[in-house]
C-alpha positions as CSV (number, residue, x, y, z in Angstrom):
1,M,0.0,0.0,0.0
2,L,1.3,3.5,-0.9
3,A,2.2,5.7,2.0
4,A,0.0,8.8,2.3
5,I,3.2,10.9,2.5
6,E,6.7,9.9,1.5
7,V,9.6,12.2,2.1
8,R,13.1,11.2,0.9
9,D,16.5,12.8,1.6
10,L,14.8,16.2,2.2
11,T,17.2,19.1,3.0
12,V,16.0,22.7,3.4
13,A,18.4,25.6,4.0
14,Y,18.0,29.3,4.7
15,R,21.0,31.4,3.8
16,D,23.2,28.3,3.7
17,R,22.1,27.2,7.2
18,P,20.3,23.8,7.1
19,V,16.9,23.8,8.8
20,L,16.2,20.3,7.8
21,W,19.0,17.8,6.9
22,D,18.5,14.6,4.9
23,V,15.1,13.8,6.4
24,D,13.2,10.6,5.5
25,L,9.6,10.2,6.5
26,S,6.9,7.7,5.6
27,V,3.3,8.4,6.9
28,P,1.0,5.4,6.6
29,N,-2.5,6.0,5.3
30,G,-5.3,6.5,7.9
31,V,-3.2,7.5,11.0
32,L,-2.8,10.5,13.3
33,M,0.9,11.4,13.3
34,A,2.6,14.0,15.5
35,I,5.8,16.0,14.6
36,V,7.6,16.7,17.8
37,G,10.8,18.5,18.5
38,P,12.3,21.6,20.2
39,N,12.0,25.2,18.9
40,G,14.0,25.6,15.7
41,A,13.9,21.9,14.9
42,G,12.3,22.5,11.5
43,K,8.8,21.2,12.3
44,T,7.0,24.0,10.5
45,T,9.5,24.0,7.7
46,L,8.8,20.3,7.1
47,I,5.1,20.9,6.8
48,K,5.8,23.8,4.3
49,A,8.2,21.7,2.3
50,I,5.6,18.9,2.0
51,L,3.1,21.6,0.8
52,N,5.7,23.0,-1.7
53,L,5.6,26.4,0.1
54,V,9.4,26.3,0.5
55,T,11.9,25.0,-2.0
56,P,14.1,22.2,-0.7
57,S,17.8,22.1,-1.5
58,A,17.6,18.4,-2.1
59,G,15.2,15.5,-1.8
60,H,11.6,14.9,-2.9
61,V,8.0,14.6,-1.5
62,H,5.3,12.3,-2.8
63,I,1.6,12.2,-1.8
64,F,0.2,8.7,-2.5
65,G,3.1,8.2,-4.9
66,K,2.6,11.5,-6.8
67,P,4.2,15.0,-6.6
68,Y,2.2,17.4,-4.5
69,A,1.5,19.7,-7.4
70,S,-0.5,17.0,-9.2
71,I,-2.5,15.9,-6.2
72,K,-2.8,19.0,-4.1
73,S,-6.6,19.0,-4.2
74,I,-6.7,16.1,-1.8
75,V,-4.5,17.9,0.8
76,G,-5.9,20.2,3.5
77,Y,-3.7,22.6,5.5
78,V,-4.3,24.3,8.9
79,P,-1.5,26.9,9.4
80,Q,-0.4,28.4,12.7
81,R,-3.1,30.7,14.1
82,G,-0.5,33.4,14.7
83,S,0.5,33.5,11.0
84,V,-2.9,35.1,10.0
85,D,-4.1,38.7,10.1
86,W,-7.2,38.3,12.2
87,D,-8.2,42.0,11.6
88,F,-8.9,41.2,8.0
89,P,-12.6,42.2,7.4
90,A,-14.3,38.9,6.8
91,N,-16.8,36.8,8.6
92,V,-16.4,33.1,9.6
93,L,-18.4,31.8,6.7
94,D,-16.3,33.8,4.2
95,V,-13.1,32.3,5.6
96,V,-14.4,28.8,5.4
97,L,-15.6,29.3,1.8
98,M,-12.0,30.2,1.0
99,G,-11.2,26.5,1.4
100,L,-13.2,25.8,-1.8
101,Y,-11.3,28.3,-4.0
102,G,-9.0,25.5,-5.2
103,R,-12.0,23.7,-6.6
104,L,-13.9,26.8,-7.8
105,G,-11.1,29.1,-8.9
106,W,-10.9,32.7,-8.0
107,I,-13.5,33.9,-10.6
108,R,-16.5,31.7,-9.9
109,R,-18.4,32.7,-6.8
110,P,-19.6,30.2,-4.2
111,G,-23.2,29.2,-4.7
112,R,-25.9,27.6,-2.5
113,T,-24.2,24.2,-2.7
114,E,-20.9,25.6,-1.5
115,R,-22.5,27.6,1.3
116,A,-24.3,24.4,2.5
117,Q,-20.9,22.6,2.5
118,A,-19.3,25.4,4.5
119,M,-22.1,25.4,7.0
120,E,-21.7,21.6,7.4
121,A,-18.0,22.0,8.0
122,L,-18.8,24.7,10.7
123,E,-21.2,22.2,12.3
124,M,-18.5,19.6,12.4
125,A,-16.2,22.1,14.1
126,G,-18.9,23.1,16.6
127,I,-19.1,26.8,15.5
128,R,-22.1,26.9,13.1
129,H,-23.6,29.6,15.3
130,L,-20.6,31.8,14.6
131,A,-21.0,31.8,10.8
132,H,-21.7,35.5,10.4
133,R,-19.4,36.7,13.2
134,Q,-16.4,38.8,12.2
135,I,-13.2,36.8,12.7
136,S,-11.7,39.7,14.7
137,Q,-14.3,39.1,17.3
138,L,-13.4,35.5,18.0
139,S,-11.5,33.9,20.8
140,G,-8.3,32.0,20.1
141,G,-10.1,28.6,20.3
142,Q,-12.8,29.8,18.0
143,Q,-10.3,31.0,15.5
144,Q,-8.6,27.7,15.5
145,R,-11.9,26.0,14.8
146,V,-12.5,28.3,11.9
147,F,-9.2,27.0,10.4
148,L,-10.3,23.5,10.9
149,A,-13.6,24.1,9.2
150,R,-11.8,25.7,6.3
151,A,-9.7,22.5,5.9
152,L,-12.7,20.2,6.4
153,V,-14.8,21.9,3.6
154,Q,-12.1,20.8,1.2
155,D,-13.0,17.1,2.0
156,A,-9.3,16.3,1.7
157,T,-7.7,12.9,2.2
158,V,-4.5,14.2,3.9
159,Y,-4.5,17.0,6.4
160,L,-1.4,18.9,7.5
161,M,-1.8,21.0,10.7
162,D,0.7,23.3,12.3
163,E,0.1,23.3,16.1
164,P,-3.7,22.9,16.0
165,F,-3.9,22.8,19.8
166,Q,-1.8,25.9,20.4
167,G,-3.4,28.6,22.6
168,V,-6.8,26.8,22.9
169,D,-8.7,26.0,26.1
170,A,-9.3,22.5,27.3
171,T,-12.8,22.3,25.9
172,T,-11.6,23.3,22.4
173,E,-8.7,20.9,22.6
174,R,-11.1,18.0,23.4
175,A,-13.3,19.0,20.5
176,I,-10.3,19.2,18.1
177,I,-9.0,15.7,19.0
178,A,-12.5,14.3,18.7
179,L,-12.7,15.7,15.2
180,L,-9.3,14.4,14.3
181,R,-10.3,10.9,15.5
182,D,-13.4,11.2,13.3
183,L,-11.2,12.0,10.3
184,R,-9.1,8.9,11.0
185,L,-12.2,6.8,11.3
186,G,-13.2,8.0,7.9
187,G,-9.8,6.8,6.5
188,K,-8.2,10.3,6.5
189,T,-4.5,10.9,7.4
190,V,-3.6,13.7,9.7
191,V,0.0,15.0,10.4
192,A,0.2,17.7,13.1
193,V,3.1,19.7,14.6
194,H,2.6,19.2,18.3
195,H,4.4,20.6,21.4
196,D,2.7,18.9,24.4
197,L,4.7,15.8,25.1
198,Q,2.3,14.5,27.7
199,T,-0.6,14.1,25.3
200,V,1.3,12.5,22.4
201,P,0.5,8.9,23.6
202,D,-3.2,9.7,24.1
203,Y,-3.7,11.7,20.9
204,F,-1.5,10.1,18.2
205,D,-0.8,6.7,16.6
206,E,2.6,7.6,15.1
207,V,5.3,10.2,15.9
208,L,8.2,11.8,14.2
209,L,10.9,13.1,16.6
210,L,12.8,15.8,14.7
211,N,15.7,18.1,15.5
212,V,16.9,19.3,12.1
213,R,17.5,15.6,11.4
214,R,15.1,12.8,11.9
215,I,15.8,11.3,15.3
216,A,13.2,8.5,15.2
217,C,9.8,7.8,13.5
218,G,7.2,5.2,13.9
219,P,4.4,3.9,16.2
220,V,4.2,5.9,19.4
221,P,4.7,2.9,21.8
222,A,8.0,2.0,20.0
223,V,9.4,5.4,19.3
224,F,8.2,7.8,22.0
225,T,10.7,6.7,24.7
226,Q,12.8,8.7,27.2
227,E,16.0,7.7,25.3
228,N,14.7,9.1,22.0
229,L,13.3,12.2,23.6
230,G,16.7,12.8,25.2
231,L,18.3,12.6,21.8
232,T,15.7,15.0,20.4
233,Y,15.8,17.6,23.1
234,G,19.5,17.3,24.1
235,G,18.6,15.7,27.5
236,R,16.2,18.4,28.6
237,V,12.9,16.5,28.6
238,A,9.7,17.6,30.5
239,F,8.0,14.3,30.0
240,L,6.7,11.9,32.7
241,E,6.4,8.2,31.7
242,R,3.2,6.6,32.7
């Protein structure tokens, strides 16, 4: 069976400084995978390289055996919440409809069908009642759910998420992981940058430990060990084994 995502020999450098070095990664289809590592480890850069948002110095990425450019319609992306201008004058429904522009193009306007799909995605994210609220009026957790709804409306097969739990309250975090589990149940693949070591065993099936280089990758029970975490974080690990 083809891997959902296959990364081989990936190197990315900024001004001759390697941010990722010779990284290999194979993501099985239908799993929740965490990308874990210290600040500056290249986690966000890896997500962006998979999405062809940064140009690698070497290596290649395939989604179900094909280059991203030829299959990008089946890939959904949830960026970091802090990377967006939340003062932009748009309401929640408008932002979610933006997830359909890859299908519609920038000229064709969303119609009744697309609006119904967007409302369904908002329902799945638990924020249907906020459809006509200005995004600048939302809490951090609500903003994150808007991003999730925008990705959901694409009905993608593979989802890449950059710290989907960052800055959200406990209720929103529970809602998000329930949604990710529903995606997995539907045969979807989710790869998420994640920073809370304590929740990795509860939330994810697979984990990539990254610090510029790949330290370890595979099923959480086999890979998420004190030894590997020490190698990833240089011995400074705030993780308690259960």
